[in-house]
C-alpha positions as CSV (number, residue, x, y, z in Angstrom):
1,M,157.9,183.8,42.3
2,G,158.7,180.1,41.6
3,F,159.1,177.4,44.2
4,S,162.4,175.6,44.6
5,S,162.4,171.8,44.1
6,E,162.4,171.1,47.8
7,T,159.5,173.5,48.3
8,S,157.5,171.8,45.5
9,A,158.2,168.4,47.0
10,A,157.1,169.6,50.4
11,L,153.9,171.0,48.9
12,V,153.1,167.8,47.1
13,F,153.6,165.6,50.2
14,L,151.6,168.2,52.3
15,I,148.7,167.8,49.9
16,L,148.9,164.0,50.0
17,Y,149.2,163.8,53.7
18,T,146.2,166.2,54.1
19,I,144.1,164.0,51.9
20,L,145.0,160.9,53.9
21,F,144.4,162.8,57.2
22,V,140.9,163.9,56.1
23,L,140.0,160.4,55.0
24,L,141.1,158.9,58.3
25,L,139.3,161.7,60.2
26,I,136.1,161.0,58.3
27,G,136.5,157.3,59.1
28,Y,136.8,158.1,62.8
29,I,134.0,160.6,62.9
30,G,131.7,158.3,60.9
31,R,132.6,155.4,63.2
32,Y,133.9,153.3,60.3
33,L,137.2,153.0,62.2
34,S,137.7,152.3,65.8
35,W,140.4,153.8,68.0
36,G,141.7,150.4,68.8
37,S,142.5,149.5,65.2
38,R,145.8,149.6,63.4
39,Y,144.7,152.8,61.6
40,T,145.2,154.8,64.8
41,I,149.0,154.4,64.5
42,I,148.7,155.6,60.9
43,F,146.5,158.5,62.0
44,F,149.1,159.7,64.5
45,H,151.9,159.2,62.1
46,V,150.1,161.3,59.4
47,T,149.4,164.0,62.0
48,I,153.1,164.3,62.8
49,R,154.1,164.2,59.1
50,L,151.5,166.8,58.3
51,S,153.1,169.2,60.7
52,S,156.6,168.3,59.5
53,Q,155.6,168.9,55.8
54,A,154.1,172.3,56.8
55,L,157.3,173.3,58.4
56,G,159.3,172.0,55.4
57,L,157.1,174.2,53.1
58,A,157.5,177.2,55.3
59,S,161.3,176.6,55.6
60,G,161.5,176.3,51.8
61,I,159.7,179.5,51.2
62,I,161.4,181.6,53.9
63,G,164.8,180.1,53.4
64,Y,167.5,180.5,56.1
65,K,166.0,183.7,57.5
66,N,164.4,181.8,60.4
67,I,166.6,179.0,61.4
68,N,164.1,177.8,64.1
69,L,161.8,176.5,61.4
70,L,164.6,174.4,60.0
71,V,165.5,173.0,63.4
72,A,161.8,172.2,64.1
73,Y,161.5,170.5,60.7
74,F,164.6,168.3,61.4
75,I,163.2,167.4,64.9
76,L,159.8,166.3,63.4
């Protein structure tokens, strides 16, 4: 079972956003970053993009069987 090109792209970006999310989370837990910094906006953006890429991956795997995934992907 091979992935389509859009599924592969969603998987690559999902991995990259996950790495960035973990690095920012480590920064906040270790108190290297404060919640008043500019990285907070990036953190919230990455959180939303992470959920969007997960929906894109699920939509690419399932296809048009569940149209609600596609609608949620477009909204995010």
